[in-house]
N, C-alpha and C positions, 0 to 999 in steps of 0.2 A: 853298759857294763856287762850284760849277759854275753853279748857277742865276744867281747874281749876275753871274758872268763873262759868261754868255750875254746876260743882260738888258742889260748895259752895252755890248753890241755895237750896240745900237739907239738911235736918237735919242728914241724915244717914252718917256713916263713909264710905268712898269710898277708895278702894284699887285697884291698877293696877299692874298686873304681866306680865312681858315679858316671853315668852316661847322660848325654843330653847337651843342653846349651852350654853349660860350663863344666866340662869334665874335670874330675879331680881324683887324686889317688891318696890312700892312707895305708899305714901299717895296721893290719887288723888286730895286732896284739898291743897296740898303744891306745890307752883311753883318750889321751889328749888329741892324737891324730884323728881318732874316730869322731870325737866331738867336733873338731874343726871341719871334718868332711861334711857334717850336717846332712846326712842322708835320712830325710824324714820319710814317713810312710808314703808309699807310692813312688819314691825315687827309684828309677831303674839303676841297678848296680850289677857289677860283675865281681865275683870272688875268685881269686887264684891262690894256689899254694905251691910251694916248691920244697921238697924234702922227702924223707923216708915214709911219712904217713900222709902225704898230700891228698890223695883221693878221699881218705877217711875224714880229713879236716874239712874239705870242701863240702862233702856230703852232710856232715853233722851241722855245719853252719847254715847250709841251705835248708835243712830240716827245721832249725831254730827259727829261721825267717818265715818259712811256710806255716809254722805253728804260731806265728805272730808273737814270738817270745813267750809262749805259754799263756797268753791272754785270750786265746780262742778267737772267735769271730767278733 
């Protein structure tokens, strides 16, 4: 939910891709698609954004993930 909440703060379209054996793609602003993506901890992902604030969106989402969604280590 946190990821989607942050993604929805931006005008840009946000896409999330899982990498690996079974690659998948989801709309980063859709709770249902993110749930179906099932990117659990340790799953390699790629975040892209297209729109007027795309760099800021990707940076903020990457920070959220790096901070482990506020849960620390």
